[in-house]
Steps between C-alpha positions, in 0.01 A plus 500: 500500500350323210236694290176331539311704228416303183391610158278244343341552155465876557384485863727608784454312842677608823565122553444187290234329733159537357151375587382238257156516345215325664604554864366790700445688188129514466467844667722805505504504888668156507752603234590810704566274805736296287676811364546632864645163598804535289407378157667670210179484291170337492287301243124510525275191487415426147227724379243448221273748322180378688494377863552125540385290785748207461451147632301399802684389808725305566743693281834451682664198670830476664724219399815351662825681451363856543286518186146584411279377220242778411223528249349833608378554144636863441230658726523872483291811537541611130758759369263800529401428859875442586592825336229692698645366832853580387431870461509534882856373511670698235781558472615151606834491691656221289456398129166339456456233222155404378447141439235454225328227319247418225396236263605675184779748419250783468364438851853540641533832323160615621603434863829675439325799359289552808783444742780670316509844669518357857768227481863509422504187279312180403537133573319290246355185657498261215570196709239426767481118515157479652280720282425377144574745219810674647721215605665279234242639240689831504814447708595190312452655154785722391296668235226588738743620761642740239154627400414574867831690549456701173133581600599641837815681367272662256296669779774592747852628498559359849723197564331162423599167651377157413445245777609168352358152570732204603238266356632518145731293293760776465473823698778667301286477183215693675750755656650557157159562355429756771833676436450500126164659541640783721467386859727698737562191717360171610406350834578137563317308624131472558370209697565142406187296393418273790222363715421351850276216591293460809565130599207481735245601242698367199473821286697801412528743795454818285157582354664544158682169534842614378690825585838643516783406737692782661753541783821326594443184292527683170817698563715261305272516196503879509882511530520278188261721305668825605845359406377386161319816415776739616748318274271523193346846537621856500212644704504452873359211693313539830527180711193367683433173664606347825684795651475512879837624610779735397701196398228398262489846361885501455478164319232646265694814430821306432304275261419810286203683674537876505235512782286242684144465608365342822150383558422173687775551757312787666231255611749355752760782537270797499570831329828557678626247239562786261723701711675195632588363154601844375735537802643162446588573140659823615724324750589239235612770255710672766656170625593383148616823349222567263440876431135442388234250438562537130858364563346178641245448221601170306826436656400124494406512133757368272 
């Protein structure tokens, strides 16, 4: 039977199917539900130092093809409130990765300092397309990405992953900057800049006008980014974007991802998706003679 455990940037997961940031990650209780549903690890909703309300409704709209455009606005309770809640759930049954954001490198470090003793690693959100100040302003600037990574690595010895934006000219340039600054891995991709229009009222559907597209429509973009990054980097890549089946996950792993993250899919598949996808990967390994997930990583990369 194929070994489903994966080691990614210093973290060991019992299987490679993880919860993506922003979905069911606003409270420890929801994260625990995901862990118990078969996820190999979970990522919190992106946390800031102070609480943030986000944008007023409507903040999510479904689009054809199984996708969603969202502009939630990074609403969250603030890192200290989240940490207080998390105390009742320690120790967590699977690796817990804290997604964090700020508007300057020192703000990322400040959040990481608060959260550092209760998570297993960090994911740096430098790529939200709907909030000014942390989208292209940071995620599209290799120098700033490097500064953010160095600032967080300066306050923690735990693994640090950078979530990369597809809304840049060359994602490999940004990934290389993250690697050079000491990142332990990258996550590709965040949502694709997009919008939806209400034809009846002839105006944008979302209160923030534009947002980020996620779900099935972005799988092909995510695959391309994972492929390019895995060829260029020596640190691991976690694939994220459009995964809604074990076949999607296998495609992503074969394209160079050491693990995958699922988010939008659970809106129509439910929490059982994590266990179902993990089981599908396990069957695929056994049927095709792979001894481990690691043996499948990057087999399509040439």
